[in-house]
N, C-alpha and C positions, 0 to 999 in steps of 0.2 A: 128472456123474461123479465129476469132481476133487474134488467136496465132498461123496459119498457116506461111507459107512461101511465101503464095502468095502477091505479092506487092502493089496490091489492096488493102488488109486490113492490111497492116504494119503500119499505122498510129493508128491503133484500139489497137495494143499491151500494151500501157502504161493503157488504160482503162481494156484489159483483166487482166493486172495484179492486178489492185482494181477492179474486178466483182463486181458488186451487183446483185446479184440473185432477179431476179422478181421486177425489180426495174420498175418505173413506166416510162410513157412515158416523163413525166415532168422532172424526175431525169435524162433521158437518153438525152436529149434536153441541160440541165444544164452540165452534167458532158462531152458530147462528147465536145459542144463548150468550155468549161471551158479548157478542156485538150488542145484540137487544139491551142487555145490563148497562154498558157503556153508554146507549143511547138515552135509558133513561136516567144515567148518572147526569151526563151534561145537559138534561132536560133541567134537572134539580138545580145544578148550577146557573142555568139561564133564570130561574124563576118559572120555569114552566110547570104542565103538569107531568108528574113522574108519578111511578110505580115500579117497585122492584118485585112485585109479585109476578110471576110468569104467566097468570093468567091470560094477559094482554099478548105475550108470545103465541101464547096456545090458541086464541081466540086467532088470530093473523095467520097462523098456518091452516086453521079450519078454512078459514076464506078461499086461501091460497089450493086447497082441496077442492072445493067446489068451483072456481074457475078453471081448473086442470081438467074437471069431467067435464066442463061444459066445451072445454077445447077439443079436447078427445073426441068429443061426440060430432064435432065440426070438422075435426080431419077426418073422421069416418064417411063422412057425407061426401067430401071432396076426392078420397083416396081409396083405393081397392085393397093395397095393402097393408100391411102391419105397422110397418117403421116407424110411421110419425106417431101413430097411436101407443106405440110400446114406450118410444121415447117419452112422452106426457107420463105414461103410465109409472116407468120407473121415477121419473122426477118425482112424481107424486107419493112415491115410497119415502123419501126424505122427509117430505112434509106429514107423513102419518109417523113416522118414527120420533119425531120431535115432540109431537102430542104424546106420544106413548112415554116416551123417555121423563117427558113433564109430570106423567102422572104416576110413573115409577119412582119418581122422587132421584132419577139418574143412576139408579142403583148398577148399571150396566158400566158406568165409567167412573163410579164414586172411587175405585182402586186408585187413577192415575193423579187423586190428593191424598192420596195415605202415606204418612211420615215413613210407614215403612220400604216405600221402595225405594 
């Protein structure tokens, strides 16, 4: 989905290029936030619109949640099993976690940047 032509998933294509199978939630949060901020930095260098505020990232994941909801509904109409729908639900959990981490100011991963470690 991250490498599809869907405009809601377009910002995930760099993550898809450097995909980490079976990544943890922490890895996903760090990677998606880092890639987003790097993209914003590159926009600044090129003279394009940029923002280091993470509200843009949060909005993009909110859009992904909406797309995932509708994909799950479509899968449910064509399949009697739960595997496809469950896969979308699992992916959606990552989208929800990014928004939660932004809201909580990354408290759960703050320790990886501590100078005490």
